[in-house]
N, C-alpha and C positions, 0 to 999 in steps of 0.2 A: 504493499500499500504506499509506503513513503516514496518508493520510486515513481509510481503513478502519480502522486500528488505533487512530487518536484517537477516531473515531466510536464503536468498540467499547468504547474506554476511558470514554467519555462515557456511555454506555449502562450500563455496569457501575456506574459511580458513581451515576448516578440511582436506579437498582434498589438500591444499598446505602443511599442516604439514605431512599428510599420505605420500606425494610424497617426500617431503624433508625426513622424517624418512626412507622411503624406499631407496632414494638414499644414505643416511648415511649408512644404514644396507648393501647395495650392496657394497659400497666403503670398509667397514669393512671386508666384506668376500673377496673382492679382495686383499686386504692386507694380509688377513690370508691364503690366497691361496698363495701369494708370499712367506710368510714364510715357508709353507709346501714345496714349490719346491725348496726353498732355503735348506731346512732340506735333501731332497731326493739328491740333488746334492752334499752336504757334505758327506751323507752316501757313495754315489757311489764314490767319489774321495777318501775317506778313503780306501774303499775297494781295490780301484785301487792302492793306494800308498803302499800297501802291496808289490806288485812287486819290487817297487824300494827301500824299506826299510823293508826287512823280519825281522830284529832285532826287530821293532817296531810293530810286526803283533798283539801281544796282545791288545796293546793300540789301534791300527788302527782298529780292530775287536769291540773292546768297543766302540769307537766314532761311528763306522757304526751302531752299534745296537742302541745307544742312540739316534742319528740323525734320524733313520728309527721310532723310537719310538715317536720322536717329530712330524715327519710328521703325524704318525697316530692319535695323539692326537690332532693336528691342523686339520686334516681331520674330524674327530668326532665332532668338534666344528664348523667347516663350515658347515656341514650336519645339526647340530641344529640349526644354524642360520638360514639356508633356510628352516627349518620346515621340512624337508624331513623325519626325524626318521630312514632314511635308515643307515645302517653300511657303513662306509667310506672304501673305497678300495685305494690302494696304486698304483699309476701310476708307471710304471717302469721308471727307471732313463734314461736320455737321453743316446742315443749310444755314443756320442762323449765323454761324460764324463767317461761311463763305460769302453770304449775301449782305452782311452788315459790317461795312468797313470799319476798322478800328484805327484810331491814331498811333502814330509812332509811340508817344508816351504810354498808352495802354499797352502795346506790344512790348515796351521797354520793361514795364512792371511784369508782365506776363513772363518774360525770357528770366528775369531775376528771380522771380518764384520758381520757376522749373530749374534753374541752377541751383538754388538752395533745396528744393525737394530732391533732386537727384543726388546731391552731396549726402543729405541726411539719410537718404536709402542707402548710399554706397557704403555707409559707415556700419551698416547692419549686415551687409553681404560680404561674401568673400570671392576670391579668385576673379575670373574673368567678368562676372557680374559688377563686381565692385569697381573693376577697371574700366568697364564699359560705362558705368554711371558716372563714375568720376570724371570721365572724358566728357560726357554729355555735359556734366556740371560746367566744366571749363570752358567747353564751346559756348554755351549759352550766357556766361559771365563775360567772354571775349565779344561776342554779338553786341552785348549791351554797351561794353566800353568802347568798341572800337568802330563797329557798324553804325550805331545809333546815336551819337554824341550829340 
C-alpha cells in the first residue's frame, strides 16, 4: 500500500506541475498576444497619423513598418510557444484605429507606453522572449526620441 500511495502522490504532483506549467505558458502567450496587439495598434496609428502630419510621413512610415515587424516576430514566438509550427499571420488593425487618425503626440505617448510595457514584461521572461521584448522596448523608445521629436 505504501508504494501505491507514493505512486499516486507522485502522479498527482506531476499533474499539478504540468497544469501549473501549462497555466504559466498560457499566461505568457496571452501576454505576448497583448504585445502583438499593441504593436499592430501602434502601426495603424502611425499610418493614420500621416494624414495629420504629412511632414513626418517618412518617420511615421518607418514606425509603422517597424511596429508591424514587431507584431510578426511576436506572432512567430506565440506560434512557437503554442507548438503549432504554423507561420503566424497578421490580424488587420481595428477599424476604429485605422479610420481615426491620431496625432503624433498621441502616437508618441502610445509608443512610450509600449516601450514601458515591453520592458516590464521582458523582466518577467527569460531567454529569447526576454531579448525580443527588450529589443521591442528599445525600438519603441528610439522611435519616440529620434523619429518623433
